[in-house]
N, C-alpha and C positions, 0 to 999 in steps of 0.2 A: 504494500500500500504506500502511496506517495505521502508526503508530509501532511499531517492532519490540518484541515481548515479550522476545526474546533476540537478541543480535547478537554475532558473532565478527568481529573486525577484524584483518586481516593475520596470521592465526594460522598458526604453523608448529610442527612437532614433529620433532625429530631424535633418533634413538636411536644411541648410541655403543656399539659392541661392546667389552666388556672385553678387554684384551690377554691372550692365552694365555701359558703358561709359556715356550714356545719364543721367542715374540716379545719377552718381557721379558728373557730371557737375551741375545738378539741386541741388544737396546737397551743392556744393560749392557756389551756388547763394543764398543759404539760405532756400531752400525747404527741408523739412525733408524727407530723403530717407526712403522708405518702404522696409524692408527686407522680402522676401518671405520665409516662413518657412514651410517645409513639415513635418508633424507629422506622420512618417512612423510606429512607434510602440509607444503605449501609455499606460504605466503602466501595463505590462503583467507579470503574475506569471505563471511559468510552473515548474513542478517537474516530472522527468522521473525516474522510478525505474529500477534497474539493470535487464536486460533481457526483458524489456517491449518494445513494439512497439507502439509509439504514432503517430497517423495520425494528420496532420495539414492541414485544408482545408479552402477555402475562395476564393473570386473572385480575379482577377488580380488587383494588387495595394493595397491589404489589409494589406501588411506588412509581409507575410509569409517568403519570402526569406530573408528579412532584419533580421527577428527574428532568422532564421537559421544561418545566418552569425554571429550574436551576440553570439549565442550558441557555435559556433566553435571558435570564437575569431578573425575572420577576420574584424569585426567591433567592435569598443568600444561603449558601450551604453552611451547615454547622461545622463542617470540616472539609478539607480538600481544596482544590484549586481549579479555576477555569482558565483555559489557555486559548488564545486566538492566534492562528498562524505562528504557533510556537512561543508566543509571549504571554506571560501571566497578566491577566487583566488588572490585578491589584497593583502591578508595577507600572501601569500606564498612566499618562497624564489625563486630566479630566477631558480634554479635547479628544484624545485618542479613544478613551472609553465611550464617549458620545458617538463616535463614528462606528465603533463596534456594535453599540446598541441599535443603530440604524441598520447595520448589516445583518442582524439576527432578528427575525420576526416570528410571530406565532399565529397560527390559525386555530381557533378554538372549536370545541365540540358543538356547542349550541350557537348557531349563527344569529338567532334572534336575541338571545341574552347578551351577546357580545357587541351588539349594535345599539347606539344611542337612539331611542325611539323619537327623540325631539329634533333630531338632525335629518336633513335631506341627504340623499346619496352623494350629492356634490360635496357637501361638507364632510361626510363620513370618510370618503375616500381622499378628498383633496386637502383636508385640514393639515395633516402631518407634513406633507411636502412643502406647504407654504410656511409653516412654523419653522421648519428646519432649513429654509432657504434654498430648497431644491428647485422651486419654481416661484414665480411672482403671483400675486393675487389675480392679476389680469389673465394669466395663463392657466388658471385653475380649471375653468370649464372645459377647455380643449384637452387638457391633460387628463382629466377624469373621463371624458368621453372616449379617449384613446384606450385607457385602461379597461373601461367597460367593454369595449369591443374586443379586447384581447382575451377577456374571460368569458365571452359569449353573452353579454348583456346588451340590450338595445339602448343606445345613448339617449334616445328620446325619453327614457325613464329617469333621467338625471335629477329631476326635481321631486322624485317620489320619496316617501317615508318608508322605513323598514316594514311596517305592518301591511303595506300595499303589495308586498312581494311574496312569492311562494318560498318554501323552504330551500329549494334548489337555487333560486335566485339570490336569496339571502346568503347562502354559502358562497356564491360567486362574488357578492359584494365584500364579504370578509376576505376572500382571496385577493381581490383588487386593492383593498385597503392595505393588506400586508405588502403587496408589490409596489405600492405608491412611493415608498421611500427607497426603492431600488436595492433590496436586500440580496445577500449572497446565500444565506442559510435560513431555511424555514423549518420550524417545528410544527408539525401537523398533529394536533392532539385530538384523536378520534374525529377527524374532520368530516368523515362520511357517515358516522354512526346515526345521526338524526335524519338521514335522507332515505327515501324509498330506494329499492334495489335498482330500478332503471335509472334514477337520477344519480345514484352512486357511481354507476358505470360511466356516465357522462362526465362527472366531476373528476373521477379517477383518470380518465383520458385527458382531461384538462391539465391535471398535475403532470402527467407524462409529457404532454406537449410543451408546457412551460419549462420543464427541466431541459428539454432539447433546445428550445428557442433562447432561453435566458441563461443557461448554464448554472441552474440552481442546484443546491445541495439540500437534501431533506433528512430530517429525523422523523420517521413516519410511525406514530403511535396508534395502535389499533387493537381491538379485540378480534377483528375478522381476519383469521389466518389466511383465508383465500385472497383477500385484498392485499395483504402483506406479501404473499408469494408473487402476486402479479406485478407489484411495483418496486420491490426491494432488490438491491444487490446483495445485501448481507442482513442477517436477522440476529437480534439479541433477545434472549429469553430472560425475563426477570421473575424472581420468586421471593416474596417477603423482603423486598428492598435490595436484593442482590442479583447480579447477573450470574446465571448458572450455566449458560451456554451461549456461544457466539460462533456462527458459521456462515459461509456463503449460502444463499437461499436454497438453491437446488440440492446442495449437499445435506443441509439440515432436514429438508422435507423428505429426502430419500432415505436417510439413515439417522434419525435423531439419537443422540448419545445419552443425554441426561434423562433420568426417569420422569422428571416433571415435563420435559419437552415431549417425551413419548405420550404422556397423559394428555397434554394439550392437543397434539395432533390426532390422537385417537378420538377426541371429542368433536372433531369437525363434522358437521352434519353431512350425511351422504344419502342419496336417493337409492336405497337398496332395502330389500325385505329381509327379514330374519330376526333372530332373537339375540339381544346383547347381554353378555354376562358381566356383572360388575364384581370387581375385587373388593372384599370387605376392608373397611378402613381400620388400620391399626391404631388404637389409642385416640388421643385428641388431636385436632388440627392445630398446628402451632399458630401463634398470633404475633404481629409486629408490636403489640403492646407489651413492653417489658419482656422481650423474648428471652428464653433461657440461653445459656452459652452453648456454643457448638453449632453444628450444622442442623438446619431445619429441613430434614428430608421430607419429601412429599409423602403424605400418609398412604397413598396407593402405590408407592414404590415397591416393586416386587423384590428388590434387593436390600430392603431396609436392614441395616446391621447395627449392633450396639456401638460400633466405632463412630457412626454418624452422629450419635448423641454427644459423645465425649470429645470429638475432634472435628473441627470444621474443614471440609474438603476445600482445597485450593484450586483456583482455575489453572489448568495446565493445557498445553498444546497436545492435542491428540492426533492431529493431521495438519498439513500445511494450511494455514488460514482458519483452523478450527480450534476452539478452546472449550473446555467443559469442566465443571466442578463436581466430580463424583469419585468416590473412593474406588469404584470399579476400574477407574483408569490407572490406578497405581499398580506398579509391577508387583508390589508386595501384597496386594489384596487377595 
């Protein structure tokens, strides 16, 4: 892989739940209050090369969206570093960090909730480039009309409000807004999840076309493993805040290594008749809320061993371009 465009090194994010009134009173009476800490992301390393599309998959609550927000800069990591073109963002000047913020944009899951209902499309798309000096106020209308055409919207709708558009059109408005500041890297956080299947295909083709036309780089977060396979060059699998497997797309789908990846792919809906046999769950499902030490193996892992509880498996290369965190990859296992 060429030099990464963006890189996250040892990134972690912990959320501490504020103490409620009863807990504070108990603390005042001498009882030690217990802070609830959610380990949303735990020591993740990601590197995305220029022009690459990296898919990020995993179940709800595994930390995908949190990691995407850290990559964009909407959330500050509790530990670790963000690097842009090999440089640590914390070492950059304010002007340099501002340029990086414009180069990294995010497309959100719910297009309606992410659009200001009081603004017209012209202001929604054209406000940021005017504020940041990319265009003048007099150029805004023509600039927005051009962007609307690029994402498949009729420029005659430029004076419309978000509620006057369909879900697919609102998704395109969100994409145009992200493109308005001429980014290099887009984080797409479940950008297709709120759309009908037919509209998903259209918007997915739009993403592919924009990548080719503008040379964009994507971190594509999705629950839909079929979509990820169609659009991604490489896939990362997250489980309980950690990356447990990374591989080129076709290699991962052809031969998943980690038991959790195998479970995810086995759950892809298929049009076939027959009876499915479920493996009984061993014990309780682990939680990111104050997780115990050691590896959190998937409860349906057919190879669950005592070693997984006492020793966290490390990511190791199992083939060129493939890494996985499973004790079965150890020569001594």
